[in-house]
Kinemage of the C-alpha trace (Angstrom):
@kinemage 1
@onewidth
@group {chain A} dominant
@subgroup {mainchain}
@vectorlist {calphas} color= white
{ca unk a 1} P -16.116 -44.472 -81.721
{ca unk a 2} L -15.731 -47.698 -83.710
{ca unk a 3} L -12.258 -46.504 -84.743
{ca unk a 4} L -11.141 -46.866 -81.115
{ca unk a 5} L -11.951 -50.566 -80.905
{ca unk a 6} L -9.113 -53.027 -80.987
{ca unk a 7} L -7.743 -56.300 -79.665
{ca unk a 8} L -6.419 -54.933 -76.356
{ca unk a 9} L -9.398 -55.344 -73.986
{ca unk a 10} L -11.742 -53.828 -76.522
{ca unk a 11} L -9.638 -50.788 -77.410
{ca unk a 12} L -6.647 -50.057 -79.581
{ca unk a 13} L -3.324 -50.269 -77.772
{ca unk a 14} L -2.543 -46.590 -78.372
{ca unk a 15} L -5.892 -45.583 -76.840
{ca unk a 16} L -5.005 -47.472 -73.675
{ca unk a 17} L -1.617 -45.760 -73.653
{ca unk a 18} L -3.325 -42.371 -73.848
{ca unk a 19} L -5.709 -43.356 -71.058
{ca unk a 20} L -2.888 -44.462 -68.777
{ca unk a 21} L -0.851 -41.347 -69.500
{ca unk a 22} L -3.882 -39.335 -68.367
{ca unk a 23} L -4.362 -41.455 -65.249
{ca unk a 24} L -0.710 -41.291 -64.255
{ca unk a 25} L -0.693 -37.509 -64.603
{ca unk a 26} L -3.254 -37.409 -61.788
{ca unk a 27} L -1.846 -40.311 -59.741
{ca unk a 28} L 1.493 -38.509 -59.598
{ca unk a 29} L -0.054 -36.436 -56.815
{ca unk a 30} L 0.235 -32.909 -58.185
{ca unk a 31} L -3.291 -31.941 -57.207
{ca unk a 32} L -2.614 -33.034 -53.648
{ca unk a 33} L 0.220 -30.528 -53.468
{ca unk a 34} L -1.905 -27.718 -54.903
{ca unk a 35} L -5.316 -28.450 -53.356
{ca unk a 36} L -3.945 -29.042 -49.868
{ca unk a 37} L -0.831 -26.863 -50.000
{ca unk a 38} L -2.074 -24.384 -47.371
{ca unk a 39} L -2.720 -27.223 -44.925
{ca unk a 40} L 0.702 -28.677 -45.720
{ca unk a 41} L 2.531 -25.433 -45.010
{ca unk a 42} L 0.629 -24.936 -41.757
{ca unk a 43} L 1.775 -28.381 -40.641
{ca unk a 44} L 5.322 -27.272 -41.419
{ca unk a 45} L 4.828 -24.414 -38.975
{ca unk a 46} L 3.738 -21.510 -41.183
{ca unk a 47} L 0.960 -19.136 -40.181
{ca unk a 48} L -2.191 -19.077 -42.313
{ca unk a 49} L -1.096 -15.921 -44.168
{ca unk a 50} L 2.415 -17.274 -44.754
{ca unk a 51} L 0.902 -20.554 -45.962
{ca unk a 52} L -1.168 -18.719 -48.554
{ca unk a 53} L 1.930 -16.807 -49.702
{ca unk a 54} L 3.895 -20.049 -49.981
{ca unk a 55} L 1.108 -21.548 -52.088
{ca unk a 56} L 1.260 -18.565 -54.440
{ca unk a 57} L 5.042 -18.931 -54.719
{ca unk a 58} L 4.665 -22.645 -55.467
{ca unk a 59} L 2.161 -21.847 -58.215
{ca unk a 60} L 4.539 -19.250 -59.674
{ca unk a 61} L 7.353 -21.816 -59.705
{ca unk a 62} L 5.067 -24.190 -61.580
{ca unk a 63} L 4.310 -21.582 -64.245
{ca unk a 64} L 8.000 -20.782 -64.760
{ca unk a 65} L 9.172 -24.394 -65.059
{ca unk a 66} L 6.266 -25.182 -67.387
{ca unk a 67} L 7.510 -22.466 -69.732
{ca unk a 68} L 10.971 -24.023 -69.530
{ca unk a 69} L 9.521 -27.411 -70.475
{ca unk a 70} L 7.735 -25.915 -73.469
{ca unk a 71} L 11.046 -24.409 -74.605
{ca unk a 72} L 13.049 -27.654 -74.348
{ca unk a 73} L 10.539 -30.413 -75.155
{ca unk a 74} L 11.416 -30.443 -78.859
{ca unk a 75} L 15.147 -30.549 -78.087
{ca unk a 76} L 15.156 -33.194 -75.375
{ca unk a 77} L 12.160 -35.264 -76.419
{ca unk a 78} L 8.961 -36.333 -74.709
{ca unk a 79} L 10.000 -39.678 -73.233
{ca unk a 80} L 13.167 -38.468 -71.465
{ca unk a 81} L 11.246 -35.644 -69.785
{ca unk a 82} L 8.421 -37.932 -68.664
{ca unk a 83} L 10.802 -40.575 -67.323
{ca unk a 84} L 13.047 -38.099 -65.515
{ca unk a 85} L 10.033 -36.254 -64.142
{ca unk a 86} L 8.463 -39.457 -62.847
{ca unk a 87} L 11.656 -40.486 -61.061
{ca unk a 88} L 12.121 -36.994 -59.617
{ca unk a 89} L 8.559 -36.820 -58.349
{ca unk a 90} L 8.830 -40.299 -56.833
{ca unk a 91} L 11.950 -39.271 -54.920
{ca unk a 92} L 10.437 -36.034 -53.599
{ca unk a 93} L 7.176 -37.685 -52.546
{ca unk a 94} L 9.160 -40.382 -50.739
{ca unk a 95} L 11.091 -37.667 -48.886
{ca unk a 96} L 7.820 -36.008 -47.896
{ca unk a 97} L 6.479 -39.341 -46.702
{ca unk a 98} L 9.541 -39.831 -44.501
{ca unk a 99} L 9.201 -36.304 -43.127
{ca unk a 100} L 5.551 -36.762 -42.225
{ca unk a 101} L 6.376 -40.087 -40.596
{ca unk a 102} L 8.153 -37.949 -37.975
{ca unk a 103} L 5.161 -35.618 -37.532
{ca unk a 104} L 3.715 -35.001 -34.092
{ca unk a 105} L 0.126 -34.089 -33.291
{ca unk a 106} L -0.719 -31.471 -30.706
{ca unk a 107} L -4.151 -29.956 -30.171
{ca unk a 108} L -5.473 -31.614 -33.305
{ca unk a 109} L -2.790 -29.994 -35.486
{ca unk a 110} L 0.014 -31.890 -37.199
{ca unk a 111} L 3.483 -30.333 -37.035
{ca unk a 112} L 6.886 -31.392 -38.304
{ca unk a 113} L 9.640 -31.097 -35.701
{ca unk a 114} L 13.170 -29.836 -36.229
{ca unk a 115} L 14.530 -29.885 -39.756
{ca unk a 116} L 11.722 -32.074 -41.091
{ca unk a 117} L 9.586 -29.013 -41.829
{ca unk a 118} L 12.084 -27.215 -44.099
{ca unk a 119} L 13.012 -30.499 -45.784
{ca unk a 120} L 9.352 -31.203 -46.575
{ca unk a 121} L 8.948 -27.660 -47.881
{ca unk a 122} L 11.934 -27.986 -50.224
{ca unk a 123} L 10.821 -31.456 -51.348
{ca unk a 124} L 7.325 -30.189 -52.177
{ca unk a 125} L 8.678 -27.368 -54.314
{ca unk a 126} L 11.161 -29.667 -56.060
{ca unk a 127} L 8.247 -31.994 -56.742
{ca unk a 128} L 6.428 -29.108 -58.427
{ca unk a 129} L 9.554 -28.410 -60.498
{ca unk a 130} L 9.755 -32.073 -61.563
{ca unk a 131} L 6.080 -32.124 -62.515
{ca unk a 132} L 6.210 -28.750 -64.237
{ca unk a 133} L 9.007 -29.773 -66.602
{ca unk a 134} L 7.496 -33.153 -67.400
{ca unk a 135} L 4.059 -34.577 -66.726
{ca unk a 136} L 2.362 -31.192 -66.463
{ca unk a 137} L 2.807 -29.915 -70.025
{ca unk a 138} L 4.287 -32.964 -71.756
{ca unk a 139} L 1.188 -35.071 -71.069
{ca unk a 140} L -0.792 -32.724 -73.303
{ca unk a 141} L 1.922 -32.791 -75.953
{ca unk a 142} L 1.834 -36.598 -75.990
{ca unk a 143} L -1.961 -36.775 -76.094
{ca unk a 144} L -1.925 -34.405 -79.037
{ca unk a 145} L 0.637 -36.484 -80.931
{ca unk a 146} L 0.203 -40.206 -80.241
{ca unk a 147} L -3.189 -40.668 -81.891
{ca unk a 148} L -3.497 -41.071 -85.675
{ca unk a 149} L -5.553 -38.501 -87.558
{ca unk a 150} L -8.236 -41.068 -88.395
{ca unk a 151} L -9.501 -41.228 -84.798
{ca unk a 152} L -7.519 -38.515 -83.019
{ca unk a 153} L -10.571 -36.538 -81.857
{ca unk a 154} L -12.519 -39.383 -80.191
{ca unk a 155} L -9.374 -40.891 -78.653
{ca unk a 156} L -8.328 -37.545 -77.211
{ca unk a 157} L -11.834 -37.018 -75.824
{ca unk a 158} L -11.732 -40.383 -74.051
{ca unk a 159} L -8.278 -39.707 -72.588
{ca unk a 160} L -9.292 -36.271 -71.289
{ca unk a 161} L -12.538 -37.634 -69.807
{ca unk a 162} L -10.590 -40.321 -67.962
{ca unk a 163} L -8.172 -37.667 -66.732
{ca unk a 164} L -10.983 -35.660 -65.132
{ca unk a 165} L -12.378 -38.811 -63.535
{ca unk a 166} L -8.946 -39.620 -62.110
{ca unk a 167} L -8.629 -36.026 -60.880
{ca unk a 168} L -11.949 -36.342 -59.046
{ca unk a 169} L -11.072 -39.717 -57.522
{ca unk a 170} L -7.683 -38.525 -56.248
{ca unk a 171} L -9.150 -35.319 -54.799
{ca unk a 172} L -11.990 -37.114 -53.023
{ca unk a 173} L -9.960 -40.031 -51.676
{ca unk a 174} L -6.925 -38.132 -50.400
{ca unk a 175} L -8.499 -36.674 -47.197
{ca unk a 176} L -9.626 -40.055 -45.787
{ca unk a 177} L -6.426 -41.673 -47.047
{ca unk a 178} L -4.360 -38.969 -45.334
{ca unk a 179} L -6.417 -39.303 -42.147
{ca unk a 180} L -5.575 -42.991 -42.120
{ca unk a 181} L -1.853 -42.371 -42.697
{ca unk a 182} L -0.333 -39.283 -44.278
{ca unk a 183} L 3.144 -40.853 -44.680
{ca unk a 184} L 1.642 -43.861 -46.468
{ca unk a 185} L -0.380 -41.512 -48.665
{ca unk a 186} L 2.752 -39.782 -49.917
{ca unk a 187} L 4.538 -43.111 -50.336
{ca unk a 188} L 1.593 -44.419 -52.383
{ca unk a 189} L 1.785 -41.467 -54.768
{ca unk a 190} L 5.561 -41.879 -54.839
{ca unk a 191} L 5.075 -45.452 -56.040
{ca unk a 192} L 2.593 -44.235 -58.665
{ca unk a 193} L 5.114 -41.668 -59.910
{ca unk a 194} L 7.772 -44.353 -60.235
{ca unk a 195} L 5.303 -46.593 -62.066
{ca unk a 196} L 4.552 -43.740 -64.458
{ca unk a 197} L 8.231 -43.543 -65.395
{ca unk a 198} L 8.419 -47.308 -65.907
{ca unk a 199} L 5.218 -47.236 -67.961
{ca unk a 200} L 6.631 -44.600 -70.303
{ca unk a 201} L 9.929 -46.465 -70.557
{ca unk a 202} L 8.201 -49.720 -71.510
{ca unk a 203} L 5.118 -48.763 -73.520
{ca unk a 204} L 5.287 -45.188 -74.824
{ca unk a 205} L 7.023 -44.409 -78.112
{ca unk a 206} L 8.824 -41.134 -78.722
{ca unk a 207} L 6.792 -38.761 -80.904
{ca unk a 208} L 9.468 -36.107 -81.319
{ca unk a 209} L 9.993 -35.295 -84.986
{ca unk a 210} L 7.116 -37.483 -86.185
{ca unk a 211} L 4.216 -36.309 -88.323
{ca unk a 212} L 0.650 -37.149 -87.286
{ca unk a 213} L 0.302 -39.248 -90.435
{ca unk a 214} L 3.111 -41.503 -89.170
{ca unk a 215} L 1.094 -42.448 -86.087
{ca unk a 216} L -1.004 -44.813 -88.210
{ca unk a 217} L 2.080 -46.973 -88.670
{ca unk a 218} L 2.990 -47.228 -84.979
{ca unk a 219} L -0.425 -47.051 -83.292
{ca unk a 220} L -0.952 -50.824 -83.088
């Protein structure tokens, strides 16, 4: 683990970049869409069975767009996909936040009136598309490429461990956060998605076409 130590708050700069890429993948809100998708669709007005079907369709969309991302990542590059995906997710989460700001509660159930329901449904699926072509698969591509060979294993282990911690924190905190204000919850994750795009733009270097041996020259 001594290879990971550096001048940036005790760790090498590239290790921090890997950690923040992992954190932002979770703070982008994808697990909220998947873990609570059935509840979301019911609030849109779907029955329980239709909500389950919609969740399956959303998962299928994610698989398809992930395959598309795998096919184009070497042509387009990692940074453009991450930046575009972050902006797209931020926009869709903001739309969902606005839709749920119009929600009404009746009998303990939250529903979206008028056209807000279909708009939220479309926004959620477009969010999945944006994540599936960017932060979903490309995060793992970046984590596999940004670390030099000399400490790639330990650095990757730290980044993945942090990712699971972030996953747990987001999953546990969303229900009380949503109970406090669902619109603000979506707007918070929208802001995180936008920050992820800005973070990549400012701090992350493109790894397309680079050999692992070259990472030693750009790591710090």
